[in-house]
N, C-alpha and C positions, 0 to 999 in steps of 0.2 A: 360474457367471459370468452374472449376471442380464442378460438382453437381448443377450448376445454372439452375433452372427450369423456365419455362415461367411465372408462377404466381409470383415467387420471383422477377424476373427481371422486371415484370410489376410494382410491388410495390416499388422496389428499383433499378431503372435504373442506378443510379450512381455507383452501384457495378461494372458495366462493365468498369469503368475508373480505377479500381484497379487490372486489370489482371496481371500487373507486379508482384504482390505478389504471384500469382500462379506459375509464372516462377521461382521465388526465392525459393519457397517451393520445387520445383522439383530438384533444384541444390544445393543451400546452406543449405537447411533444409531437405534434402532427407531422413534423418534417420527416419522421422515421418512415411512416407508411406512405406519405406523399412521394418520397424518393425511392421507395421499395427497398430500403436498406435493412439488413439484419445486423444489429449491433450487439456484439457479445464480448465487449471488452470494458465492462464497468470497473474492473479492478485497475485498469489503466487510466480511465477517466469517467466520471459521471457525466450525465447529460443535463443540459440547462433547459429550463422552461422558458417559453416566450415571455412570461411575466417577469423573469429575472432581467432579461434584456430591456424590457420596457421600463422597469424601475430604474435601471442605470441611466437610460437616456432621459427619463423624466427628471431625475435628480440633477443631472448636469445642466439641463435646460432651465431649471427653476431658479438657480442662484449661482453665485461665483464662489469658487474655492481657490485658496492660495496655499503656498508652502506653509506647513504647520509650525515651522521653526520661527515664528514671529508672534506678534500680538495685535496685528491689524485685523479688520473685520473679516476679510476672506480667509486669513490664517485661522482665526478663531472658529469660523464656520467649519473648516476642515478638521480642526482639532476636536471639536465637539462630536463629530460623526465618528472619528477614529476611536475616541474614548468610549463612545456608546457601543461600538462594535466590540471593543475589548471587554466591556462589562457583559455583553451578550454572550461572548465566548465562555466566560466563567459560569454564567447562568446555565448554559447548555450542558456543562460538565458537573453541575451542582457543586461547584468549587467555591469555597469561601474566599472573598477578595483579601481577607486578612492572612490567609495561608498560601494562596496561589496567585500568580499573575500570568497574563498572556503576552508573549513577545511576538510581534509580527515579523515574519521572515519571508524571503522570496518563495520558499517551498519547504517540504519536510526535510529535504537534504540540507538546506541551509540551517534548519533547526538542529539537526544532528551535528553539523560542523560547529555551531556555537558551543555546544557542550564539549565536543572532542577537543577543540583547540584551547579551551579554557579550564578543562578539568585538571585537578591537581594530581596527575599521575606522577609516580616516582618509583624508585627501586623496590619499595615496600608495598606497593599497591598492585592490584590485579584487575584486568579487564576480562570479564567472563561473557562470552557470546555463545548463542546457540548456532549450530550449523545453519539453521533456518533463520536467515536474516537477509534483508535487502543490502545491496552493496553500499548504500548510504550509511548503514550502520556498521557493516564490515570495515569500512574505511576508518573507523575510530581507532582501529589497531595501529595505524600509522602514527597517530599522536601518542599512543601508549608506548610504542617502540622507541620513539625519539626521546621519551622521558625514562627509558630503561625499565618500564613496567612490564609485567608478565601478562601475555594474552593467552587465555585458555578457551578452547572451543568445546562445547557439549554436543555430541552427535545426535542426529535423529536416527530412528530405526525403521527400516522398511518392513512390511509394506505400508504401514499406516503413516510413516514419516513423522512420528511423535517422539518427544524427548522422554527418556526414562527418568522417573522421579529420583531413583537412586543415583543415576549419573549426575543429575543436576545438584543434588544434595552434596555429593562428593566434591564437585567443582566449587561449590560455595562454602565448603567446610574449612578451607584454608585461606588465610589472608583477609584483606579488606579491599574495597575498591568499587568498581562500577559493573553492574550486570545489565546487559541490554538484550532485549528480545522482542519479537512481534506479538501483539495480541492475536493477530490472525496472519497466517502465511500468505504472502502474495503469490506463492508458487502453487501450493497444494490446497489451500483453503483451511488447513488445520487451525483450530483455535487452541492456542496454548493457555493454560490456566492463569486467570488473573490473580489467584492466590499465591502465585510465585512471587508477586511483589512483596507481600509481607514475609514470605519464607526467606527471601534474600535479605530483607532489611533486618530480620531477627539475627542474621549471621554477619551483620556489619557492612552490608553492601548498600550502596545507593542504586536506584533502578531507573533506567531509561526504557520507557515503553513505546514501541513503534505502533501507533494506533491507526496508521493511514489506511490499511485494508479493512480494518475492523469497524470503523465508525460509520460507513455508509449504511449499514444494516443493523447496528447495535448501539445502545447507549453506554457511555462510560461514566460512572458515578464516582467522582473524586472525593466524595465525603466517605465513601466505603472502601475504595481502593486508592491508596495514596502514594503513587510513584513520585520520585523526585522530578522526573522529566517525562513529558509526553510529546511525541512528534505527530503533527497534524498536517494534512494536505487538503485544503478546502475544495478544490475542483474534483477531488475524488468523492466528496460527499454529494455535491449538487452541481457540478459541471462548470460553474462560473462564480467567481473570477479565477482565472489562472494567474500565476505569478504572485500568489499570496498563500503563505503557510503560517504555521504557528508553532512555537515552543511554549507549551503550557508547563510552567515550572513552579515548584514550591519556592517560596521566597527565601527560606533558610538555605536551600540547596543553591539557588542562584547566587546568594551572597558568598558562597564558598568558591565560586568560579573566579578565575583570574585571567582576564582577557589579554591576549598577547599584543594587542595594539589598541589604538583609539581612532575615532573618525568623527566627522561632523555629526552632531546630534547625540553623541554618546558621553560627552564630558560636561562637567560643571565649569571647569576652568583649566587653562593650559598656558604655559609660557614657552616662548621661542628663545628668549634670552638665556634661559636655564632649563635643563631637562626635567621638567616637572609638569604633572597634570593630575587632576582628580576626576574620577569617573562620576557620572550622574548617579544619584542614589536609588534609582528605581529601574524599571524594565527598559527605559530608554537607553541605558548603558549598553544594551545588547541590540539596539535597532540602528544599524549603520546607515548613515546618510538620511536622505529624505524618504519617508515611507511612501508606499503606493497609496496616497491619500484619496485618489479618485476611485480606487477599487476596493479598499478595505471596507467601506460601508456596504458593499455588495455581500460581504460575509454576513453582516447583520441580517440583510434581507434573505439570504440563502438559508440561514438557520431558522428564521421565522417560517419560511416556505416549507422546509423539511419538517419542522415541528408541527405545522398545520396539517401536513399529510399524515404524519405519525411514523417515526422510525420503526417501532415494533410492527406496524402494518407492512412496511417494506420488507422487514426481516422475515415475516411469515410467508410472503409471496416468494422471496428468494429461496427460502428453505424448501418449499414445495417444488420449485423448478429445478433446484439442484438435485433433489432426490430422484425426480423423474428423468433427468439427463443421465444420472449414474445408472439407473435401471436400463435406459435405452442403450447406453454404451455397452453395458454388459450383455445386452441382447443382440448386438450387431454381430452377425456371423457370415462368413463366406458360405457358398453353396455346400462345401464339404463339411461344414460345421465348425471350422476353426475360427477363432475370434478375430474380429476386425479392429479391436481397440485394446489398449493396455492402459489402465488408469494408475496414476501415481498418487498415493495417499489414500484416505478413507473412502470406502465404497458405500458408506451410508451417511446420513445427515447428522449423526451424533457428533457433537463437539467439532463441527466444521462450518465454514461459511460458504458463500456462493461462488467459489473459485474452484474449477476442476481442471487438473492437468492430466494429459494423456498423450499417447501416440496412436496413430492409425497403423495397422499391420496389413501388409498386402497379402496376396493369395499364397505366397511362399512363406509367410510368417515373418518377413523382414519388415523393419520399421520404415514407414513411408517418410521420406526426407521432409523435414519441416519447411524447407524452401519451396518444395513442390506444393505442399498444403497451403502455404502463404500465398503463392501465386494463384492457385485454383480457387481458393475462397475469395480472394480479392476480385477475381474475374466474375464471381457469382454474386457480388455485392454484399459479402459477409466480412465484417470487421471482428477479428479475434487476434490473439497474440501468439507468436511462436518464438522459440529460443529458450534461454534459461531464466528470463524475466528478472535479470539483475540479482538473482539469488542462486549463486553457484553451489553453495554448500549443500542445501537440500537436494539440488539437482545431482550432485555427486553421489549422495546417499540413494536417491531414487534410481539412478542408473547402475548402482552397484559397483562404483569405481573403487579399486583397491588403493588404500591410503599409501601403502608402500610404493606402488607404481607411480602414484602422483609425486611422492617425495623424490623418487629417482629422476623425475623430469624437471626438478626445481631449477637446475642450472642448464637445462638443455636449450640449445638455440634452435628455434623453429622460425621458418620464414612466413608462416601463415597459420590462421586458426584451423584450416583444414588439415594441415600437417600435424598440428598438435592433437586434433581429434583422432587422426590415424595412429599416432604413437600411443595414445592411452586406450585405444580400442573402442571408441564410441561409435555407434552406427549413425548417430545424428547429433547435431549441435544443441539439441534441446527437445522440448515437448510442444504440444499444442495446449493453449489455455483458453477456456471458455469461462466467462464470468457474467453473472446476472446482477441486475440492479432495479431501480425504482420503477421503470415502466417496461420491464421484460414481461413476456407472456408465454404461455404454454405453446402458442403457435410458433414462437421463435424456436423453441426446442424442436418442434415437429419439422420445421423447415430445415434446420441444421441436420437433423438425423436423416431426412430424405436426401439432402445433398450428399451426405456421407455414403449412404447406400448406393446412390446413383453413380458416384464418382469412384469409389474404392472397392466395392464388392467384386470379388473374383479377378481383380486387376493385379498384374505384376508391374511394379514401378521400378524406376531407375533414377539415376542422377544426371544422365546426359543432358547437356544444354543448360543446366542450372548455374547461376552465377556463383563465383567464389564467395565464401563467407569472409566478411571483414571484421566482424565482432560477434560476441555471443548475445 
């Protein structure tokens, strides 16, 4: 068990049951240690095994594959693998093919857009969102606005950055429509209750569940929790392939969507001489153009690979490392005893995943600029994330921004992000995010903490020489 110390194992004895992951790191993920890289951005992207790349190359070398929109031998070969992958996706979620289907998309964002652009919003419907949502879900409000639907946000509450059950019930007590939230925050790691799905449905809402950050370390059983729509990003689970996501949708909910256009592959018939078309009767009505038929079979292999390892095993390791990092961050002190770090969100592993957001504090108590941290970690061979992580709502709550002040700036003209940050009084454009995954080790935590102590203890930092910010 690489880097496991006696104090760590005393606090997390279950870590010893995950030793197989160390063996895999040395073989299938050997590039990490061969390159001396410290990878701490599993919420951004999972890592792929050598076996996944070999399987892709072997499959392409073994036979021919053609565009699946035909009936010739190469087309049928591609179609067979795509449909096998579709069935494997439903199997992974324990979803009945009679109730659910899997729509292949370019990414989770594409899956969200499919729902947003086709959802029957109107003046009498509501879109309910939690402050804690990725921008790909926040963007649904633009479709709602154009249809004159009402958008309601449910805030999170610092310091835990969780949603109040009373506030959620209040938001769902009026009207009908769509409720969208993440199973796990990509900002703070908070795990929002899956029983919100049934809670919302009982009040007349359909539910879009963003599972992108949740699935790499947890199973989602769609026979027990039955949201209408689930957003999935496969590279976040097992690193490869990129450019393939999924909308896992209940068939009854999919039938209620009304697409604003049609394209190749989505229709049964269309006329040019008269404005008439009829959509395909199945999930292909939502799969625009030619699918990524050379990569979709890699989803099948990736799910088999991850299942062979065991998602619960990965979850156990990630929980141990997350708890240890939180303890280490809390223990980081300058010589005078003042804290070196400020964590946003839960400081224990209860109801949270392996994503930790925080800022370093310098010797004066000032937030260390995230651009400086990004530059210095990169120079040290460390990959992590800085900024607001495409999740501005929970960031606003984490940093204690006043909603009234934000509203007053709604029509303000600013020339840059830096000017906007100055006007709202933010000391930084965001936080630092460390996240763990399949082949993370306790040695990774130790190396990062040692870097932090060496780089920021008793140091006074500034912003001189840092490049201007061009985006959050």
